[in-house]
VOLUM-493022 format. One record per residue (C-alpha): residue in one letter; x, y, z. Coordinates in nm, 3 decimals. Each point is the difference from the previous one (the first is absolute). Last residue first. Layout:
! VOLUM-493022
+----+---------+---------+---------+
: aa :      xx :      yy :      zz :
+----+---------+---------+---------+
:  A :       X :       Y :       Z :
...
+----+---------+---------+---------+
This chain:
! VOLUM-493022
+----+---------+---------+---------+
: aa :      xx :      yy :      zz :
+----+---------+---------+---------+
:  G :  -5.115 :  -4.050 :  16.971 :
:  H :  -0.210 :  -0.315 :   0.027 :
:  L :   0.035 :  -0.083 :  -0.367 :
:  H :   0.366 :   0.104 :  -0.004 :
:  E :   0.080 :  -0.206 :   0.309 :
:  A :  -0.170 :  -0.306 :  -0.150 :
:  V :   0.196 :   0.047 :  -0.323 :
:  P :   0.327 :   0.034 :   0.196 :
:  P :  -0.070 :  -0.318 :   0.204 :
:  I :  -0.148 :  -0.206 :  -0.290 :
:  L :   0.276 :   0.041 :  -0.257 :
:  G :   0.328 :  -0.144 :   0.127 :
:  L :  -0.134 :  -0.248 :   0.252 :
:  A :  -0.271 :  -0.133 :  -0.231 :
:  G :   0.220 :  -0.007 :  -0.311 :
:  Y :   0.277 :  -0.168 :   0.197 :
:  L :  -0.226 :  -0.281 :   0.115 :
:  L :  -0.202 :  -0.033 :  -0.320 :
:  L :   0.311 :  -0.015 :  -0.219 :
:  T :   0.150 :  -0.260 :   0.235 :
:  W :  -0.320 :  -0.206 :  -0.007 :
:  L :   0.015 :   0.006 :  -0.379 :
:  G :   0.355 :  -0.136 :   0.009 :
:  A :  -0.085 :  -0.268 :   0.254 :
:  A :  -0.303 :  -0.097 :  -0.210 :
:  L :   0.226 :  -0.042 :  -0.303 :
:  E :   0.235 :  -0.226 :   0.196 :
:  I :  -0.293 :  -0.206 :   0.127 :
:  R :  -0.141 :  -0.023 :  -0.353 :
:  K :   0.340 :  -0.113 :  -0.125 :
:  G :  -0.034 :  -0.302 :   0.229 :
:  D :  -0.285 :  -0.123 :  -0.220 :
:  G :   0.238 :  -0.079 :  -0.286 :
:  P :  -0.051 :  -0.375 :   0.016 :
:  R :  -0.302 :  -0.086 :   0.216 :
:  R :  -0.012 :   0.058 :   0.374 :
:  R :  -0.381 :  -0.013 :  -0.001 :
:  A :  -0.146 :   0.022 :   0.355 :
:  T :   0.303 :   0.176 :   0.148 :
:  F :   0.003 :   0.253 :  -0.285 :
:  W :  -0.368 :   0.091 :   0.034 :
:  V :   0.026 :   0.029 :   0.379 :
:  A :   0.307 :   0.222 :  -0.035 :
:  V :  -0.163 :   0.220 :  -0.264 :
:  G :  -0.306 :   0.047 :   0.222 :
:  I :   0.216 :   0.080 :   0.302 :
:  C :   0.185 :   0.259 :  -0.204 :
:  A :  -0.332 :   0.156 :  -0.106 :
:  L :  -0.108 :   0.015 :   0.363 :
:  A :   0.328 :   0.176 :   0.081 :
:  G :  -0.066 :   0.257 :  -0.273 :
:  V :  -0.346 :   0.074 :   0.142 :
:  A :   0.153 :   0.038 :   0.347 :
:  L :   0.268 :   0.223 :  -0.152 :
:  V :  -0.260 :   0.245 :  -0.131 :
:  V :  -0.192 :  -0.002 :   0.328 :
:  G :   0.313 :   0.053 :   0.209 :
:  V :   0.116 :   0.288 :  -0.218 :
:  P :  -0.341 :   0.167 :   0.028 :
:  L :  -0.019 :  -0.050 :   0.378 :
:  A :   0.362 :   0.068 :   0.099 :
:  A :   0.027 :   0.334 :  -0.179 :
:  G :   0.127 :   0.246 :   0.261 :
:  A :   0.365 :  -0.035 :  -0.101 :
:  N :   0.097 :  -0.173 :   0.325 :
:  R :  -0.300 :  -0.225 :  -0.055 :
:  A :   0.133 :  -0.076 :  -0.349 :
:  A :   0.309 :  -0.161 :   0.154 :
:  F :  -0.220 :  -0.214 :   0.224 :
:  T :  -0.197 :  -0.098 :  -0.312 :
:  A :   0.323 :  -0.085 :  -0.182 :
:  F :   0.114 :  -0.227 :   0.283 :
:  I :  -0.335 :  -0.181 :  -0.003 :
:  A :  -0.005 :  -0.034 :  -0.380 :
:  T :   0.356 :  -0.135 :  -0.002 :
:  V :  -0.092 :  -0.256 :   0.266 :
:  L :  -0.297 :  -0.106 :  -0.213 :
:  S :   0.221 :  -0.041 :  -0.307 :
:  M :   0.247 :  -0.189 :   0.217 :
:  G :  -0.272 :  -0.247 :   0.095 :
:  V :  -0.108 :  -0.044 :  -0.361 :
:  W :   0.356 :  -0.088 :  -0.101 :
:  A :   0.036 :  -0.231 :   0.301 :
:  A :  -0.320 :  -0.180 :  -0.105 :
:  T :   0.144 :  -0.036 :  -0.350 :
:  A :   0.319 :  -0.153 :   0.136 :
:  R :  -0.200 :  -0.236 :   0.220 :
:  P :  -0.227 :  -0.113 :  -0.286 :
:  A :   0.289 :  -0.027 :  -0.253 :
:  G :   0.222 :  -0.222 :   0.211 :
:  Y :   0.266 :   0.121 :   0.241 :
:  L :   0.328 :  -0.017 :  -0.193 :
:  A :  -0.142 :  -0.061 :  -0.348 :
:  S :  -0.267 :   0.270 :   0.034 :
:  Y :   0.261 :   0.230 :   0.149 :
:  T :   0.212 :  -0.037 :  -0.311 :
:  E :   0.357 :  -0.120 :  -0.025 :
:  V :   0.106 :  -0.074 :  -0.358 :
:  G :   0.238 :  -0.298 :  -0.026 :
:  E :  -0.256 :  -0.217 :  -0.173 :
:  E :  -0.281 :   0.212 :  -0.139 :
:  E :  -0.357 :   0.031 :   0.132 :
:  D :  -0.256 :   0.084 :  -0.268 :
:  A :  -0.199 :  -0.326 :   0.017 :
:  P :  -0.044 :   0.038 :   0.376 :
:  S :  -0.156 :   0.348 :  -0.042 :
:  R :   0.225 :   0.282 :   0.104 :
:  I :   0.059 :   0.244 :   0.283 :
:  K :   0.329 :   0.188 :  -0.022 :
:  R :  -0.111 :   0.331 :  -0.151 :
:  G :  -0.276 :   0.047 :   0.256 :
:  L :   0.221 :  -0.078 :   0.298 :
:  E :   0.245 :   0.275 :  -0.096 :
:  I :  -0.277 :   0.249 :  -0.080 :
:  V :  -0.182 :  -0.062 :   0.329 :
:  V :   0.331 :   0.013 :   0.187 :
:  G :   0.070 :   0.341 :  -0.149 :
:  N :  -0.350 :   0.098 :   0.109 :
:  A :   0.093 :  -0.074 :   0.359 :
:  F :   0.309 :   0.221 :  -0.024 :
:  S :  -0.193 :   0.286 :  -0.161 :
:  A :  -0.273 :  -0.028 :   0.264 :
:  A :   0.267 :   0.028 :   0.270 :
:  L :   0.140 :   0.307 :  -0.178 :
:  F :  -0.345 :   0.163 :   0.011 :
:  W :  -0.044 :  -0.095 :   0.364 :
:  G :   0.334 :   0.164 :   0.084 :
:  L :  -0.079 :   0.327 :  -0.181 :
:  G :  -0.232 :   0.110 :   0.279 :
:  A :   0.211 :   0.294 :   0.110 :
:  P :   0.165 :   0.176 :  -0.290 :
:  P :   0.360 :  -0.077 :  -0.097 :
:  R :   0.195 :   0.306 :   0.110 :
:  A :  -0.012 :   0.327 :  -0.188 :
:  A :   0.238 :   0.204 :  -0.205 :
:  A :  -0.275 :   0.022 :  -0.266 :
:  P :   0.245 :  -0.148 :  -0.249 :
:  V :   0.024 :  -0.311 :   0.227 :
:  W :  -0.376 :  -0.045 :   0.055 :
:  D :  -0.124 :  -0.067 :  -0.352 :
:  C :   0.279 :  -0.191 :  -0.172 :
:  A :   0.045 :  -0.165 :   0.339 :
:  T :  -0.327 :  -0.185 :  -0.062 :
:  A :   0.168 :  -0.178 :  -0.294 :
:  Y :   0.297 :  -0.096 :   0.216 :
:  F :  -0.237 :  -0.140 :   0.260 :
:  D :  -0.172 :  -0.201 :  -0.272 :
:  V :   0.336 :  -0.143 :  -0.104 :
:  L :   0.068 :  -0.090 :   0.363 :
:  P :  -0.356 :  -0.128 :   0.047 :
:  M :   0.056 :  -0.242 :  -0.292 :
:  I :   0.357 :  -0.102 :   0.085 :
:  L :  -0.135 :  -0.171 :   0.311 :
:  M :  -0.143 :  -0.256 :  -0.241 :
:  H :   0.333 :  -0.179 :  -0.019 :
:  S :   0.026 :  -0.075 :   0.371 :
:  W :  -0.370 :  -0.091 :   0.012 :
:  I :   0.027 :  -0.248 :  -0.286 :
:  Y :   0.322 :  -0.167 :   0.105 :
:  V :  -0.110 :  -0.042 :   0.361 :
:  L :  -0.304 :  -0.189 :  -0.127 :
:  P :   0.213 :  -0.199 :  -0.244 :
:  H :   0.235 :  -0.138 :   0.267 :
:  R :   0.228 :  -0.251 :  -0.175 :
:  K :   0.073 :   0.248 :  -0.279 :
:  L :   0.088 :   0.258 :   0.266 :
:  W :   0.262 :  -0.233 :   0.149 :
:  T :   0.160 :  -0.061 :  -0.339 :
:  R :   0.001 :   0.372 :  -0.090 :
:  C :   0.162 :   0.116 :   0.325 :
:  G :   0.216 :   0.303 :  -0.086 :
:  F :  -0.294 :   0.240 :   0.017 :
:  E :  -0.129 :  -0.158 :  -0.324 :
:  V :   0.287 :   0.165 :  -0.191 :
:  S :  -0.236 :   0.227 :  -0.195 :
:  M :  -0.216 :   0.043 :   0.310 :
:  A :   0.287 :   0.168 :   0.183 :
:  A :   0.056 :   0.234 :  -0.295 :
:  L :  -0.371 :   0.084 :  -0.013 :
:  Y :   0.007 :   0.075 :   0.372 :
:  G :   0.289 :   0.242 :  -0.044 :
:  W :  -0.152 :   0.159 :  -0.310 :
:  A :  -0.320 :   0.076 :   0.191 :
:  V :   0.197 :   0.166 :   0.280 :
:  L :   0.222 :   0.185 :  -0.248 :
:  L :  -0.307 :   0.142 :  -0.176 :
:  V :  -0.126 :   0.146 :   0.327 :
:  L :   0.331 :   0.183 :   0.042 :
:  V :  -0.006 :   0.109 :  -0.364 :
:  Q :  -0.333 :   0.177 :   0.054 :
:  W :   0.189 :   0.251 :   0.212 :
:  P :   0.150 :   0.138 :  -0.322 :
:  S :  -0.352 :   0.090 :  -0.118 :
:  W :  -0.165 :  -0.051 :  -0.338 :
:  W :   0.307 :   0.030 :  -0.218 :
:  L :   0.219 :  -0.201 :   0.235 :
:  A :  -0.266 :  -0.272 :   0.022 :
:  L :  -0.052 :  -0.008 :  -0.376 :
:  A :   0.374 :  -0.027 :  -0.064 :
:  L :   0.035 :  -0.278 :   0.257 :
:  Q :  -0.287 :  -0.196 :  -0.153 :
:  L :   0.149 :   0.047 :  -0.347 :
:  A :   0.339 :  -0.127 :   0.120 :
:  A :  -0.167 :  -0.301 :   0.161 :
:  G :  -0.178 :  -0.079 :  -0.327 :
:  I :   0.327 :   0.023 :  -0.190 :
:  A :   0.155 :  -0.241 :   0.250 :
:  F :  -0.281 :  -0.255 :  -0.041 :
:  V :   0.017 :   0.030 :  -0.379 :
:  V :   0.375 :  -0.067 :   0.018 :
:  G :  -0.062 :  -0.306 :   0.218 :
:  L :  -0.257 :  -0.119 :  -0.252 :
:  E :   0.271 :   0.012 :  -0.264 :
:  R :   0.233 :  -0.196 :   0.228 :
:  L :  -0.273 :  -0.261 :   0.046 :
:  K :  -0.031 :  -0.053 :  -0.372 :
:  V :  -0.311 :   0.047 :  -0.213 :
:  L :  -0.184 :  -0.233 :  -0.240 :
:  G :   0.245 :  -0.278 :   0.084 :
:  R :  -0.236 :  -0.288 :   0.076 :
:  P :   0.107 :   0.006 :   0.363 :
:  V :  -0.066 :   0.375 :   0.031 :
:  A :  -0.340 :   0.033 :  -0.169 :
:  R :  -0.178 :  -0.301 :   0.146 :
:  Y :  -0.048 :  -0.323 :  -0.197 :
:  P :   0.281 :  -0.172 :   0.192 :
:  R :  -0.223 :  -0.015 :   0.309 :
:  W :   0.115 :  -0.294 :   0.214 :
:  R :   0.377 :  -0.013 :  -0.023 :
:  A :   0.094 :   0.340 :  -0.141 :
:  D :  -0.278 :   0.162 :   0.199 :
:  E :   0.124 :  -0.160 :   0.322 :
:  G :   0.353 :   0.130 :  -0.056 :
:  A :  -0.108 :   0.350 :  -0.102 :
:  D :  -0.252 :   0.038 :   0.284 :
:  K :   0.182 :   0.263 :   0.203 :
:  F :   0.126 :   0.191 :  -0.306 :
:  E :  -0.337 :   0.009 :  -0.176 :
:  D :  -0.169 :   0.079 :   0.332 :
:  A :   0.218 :   0.310 :   0.036 :
:  I :  -0.114 :   0.105 :  -0.347 :
:  R :  -0.366 :  -0.029 :   0.102 :
:  L :   0.063 :   0.196 :   0.318 :
:  Q :   0.182 :   0.264 :  -0.202 :
:  L :  -0.304 :   0.032 :  -0.227 :
:  F :  -0.214 :   0.048 :   0.311 :
:  F :   0.228 :   0.276 :   0.126 :
:  I :   0.012 :   0.162 :  -0.345 :
:  L :  -0.379 :   0.026 :  -0.012 :
:  S :   0.006 :   0.137 :   0.354 :
:  S :   0.244 :   0.276 :  -0.097 :
:  A :  -0.199 :   0.101 :  -0.307 :
:  F :  -0.330 :  -0.004 :   0.190 :
:  A :   0.126 :   0.186 :   0.306 :
:  V :   0.171 :   0.265 :  -0.213 :
:  A :  -0.314 :   0.051 :  -0.211 :
:  V :  -0.233 :   0.004 :   0.302 :
:  A :   0.215 :   0.260 :   0.176 :
:  G :   0.018 :   0.210 :  -0.314 :
:  A :  -0.378 :  -0.003 :  -0.037 :
:  A :  -0.039 :   0.137 :   0.352 :
:  P :  -0.246 :  -0.197 :   0.211 :
:  W :  -0.357 :   0.115 :   0.066 :
:  G :  -0.064 :   0.167 :   0.332 :
:  G :   0.292 :   0.076 :   0.231 :
:  G :  -0.167 :  -0.092 :   0.326 :
:  R :   0.300 :  -0.210 :   0.095 :
:  L :  -0.212 :  -0.315 :  -0.003 :
:  H :  -0.133 :   0.100 :  -0.343 :
:  A :   0.350 :   0.045 :  -0.140 :
:  C :   0.096 :  -0.344 :   0.132 :
:  F :  -0.303 :  -0.162 :  -0.162 :
:  S :   0.068 :   0.174 :  -0.331 :
:  V :   0.370 :  -0.084 :  -0.009 :
:  A :  -0.043 :  -0.367 :   0.088 :
:  C :  -0.314 :  -0.036 :  -0.212 :
:  F :   0.165 :   0.148 :  -0.307 :
:  S :   0.294 :  -0.238 :   0.032 :
:  F :  -0.200 :  -0.323 :   0.047 :
:  A :  -0.252 :   0.100 :  -0.269 :
:  L :   0.287 :   0.072 :  -0.239 :
:  I :   0.169 :  -0.325 :   0.101 :
:  L :  -0.316 :  -0.198 :  -0.073 :
:  P :  -0.061 :   0.180 :  -0.331 :
:  G :   0.360 :  -0.065 :  -0.114 :
:  H :   0.024 :  -0.364 :   0.108 :
:  A :  -0.239 :  -0.150 :  -0.253 :
:  A :   0.077 :   0.204 :  -0.313 :
:  L :   0.360 :   0.033 :   0.117 :
:  P :   0.057 :  -0.373 :  -0.020 :
:  F :   0.308 :  -0.075 :   0.211 :
:  R :   0.119 :  -0.354 :  -0.080 :
:  E :  -0.157 :  -0.105 :  -0.330 :
:  R :  -0.103 :   0.331 :  -0.157 :
:  Q :   0.300 :   0.176 :   0.149 :
:  Y :   0.235 :  -0.259 :  -0.148 :
:  V :  -0.169 :   0.006 :  -0.341 :
:  W :   0.045 :   0.377 :  -0.018 :
:  W :   0.359 :  -0.049 :   0.107 :
:  R :   0.046 :  -0.253 :  -0.279 :
:  K :  -0.120 :   0.256 :  -0.251 :
:  W :   0.291 :   0.225 :   0.089 :
:  G :   0.246 :  -0.219 :  -0.188 :
:  V :  -0.092 :  -0.357 :  -0.083 :
:  P :  -0.324 :  -0.196 :   0.019 :
:  D :   0.005 :  -0.359 :   0.129 :
:  A :   0.003 :  -0.269 :  -0.267 :
:  M :  -0.318 :  -0.193 :  -0.074 :
+----+---------+---------+---------+
């Protein structure tokens, strides 16, 4: 069947490469949590709707830009090993994606200037790291040979985007980043690793030649154990963050239940490893992310309100 033409092809592109139905709720939870948690640490109560809107729109564009950057970085490998993807099969062209990237940057800049001119300074920091990532820090071959360094160097973008989202709260208030934000950003980094591992763990029958997955590099049991381990690390960091917000116990309990569910999924996957089972790990990583940011974004202000 021929690929669609005109604007329909962009709908197909987002469905295949950046599905808004899947990513939208996660990014909304990510953005709301960043603004809400920061507002609570500052003693500002519930976050301003404008702050959440700017954080969400900017974060959505950041993650779209990351996807587009991957299209450029992986163009050669996709053409060789994954010709079914959107760019190598001709659905969209790289130069068109470059235009979308630039339009997104212009929108981010406009939002930052509208919200607070000082917000631009934080935006430049995130842009700088994104630019470095887009060229693999000038050492793509070396990074490919060291996958553990690759994952942590790329996942540092997560706390940077989260930091930008928190700035939507504290910058307009002419304040500094609130004390205790470090644990929250650490949890964001660790959760980025959870998501990255989760989307690259597959059953043996689903592995593709030329596609690097952590299950292929280290074996499915070890990769799955690492995924569970990072989920636990994320829960620990998030609980320390919640302690600064006066909600360590309820957040810790909620995340403990979520961590047990992750362990259950991991045990189930390791025992079966049938075709398609890897998608359950990816789905669990997404649900864990919703639980994490929902807990940190909602429980502290709700707990304060109930005890106020």
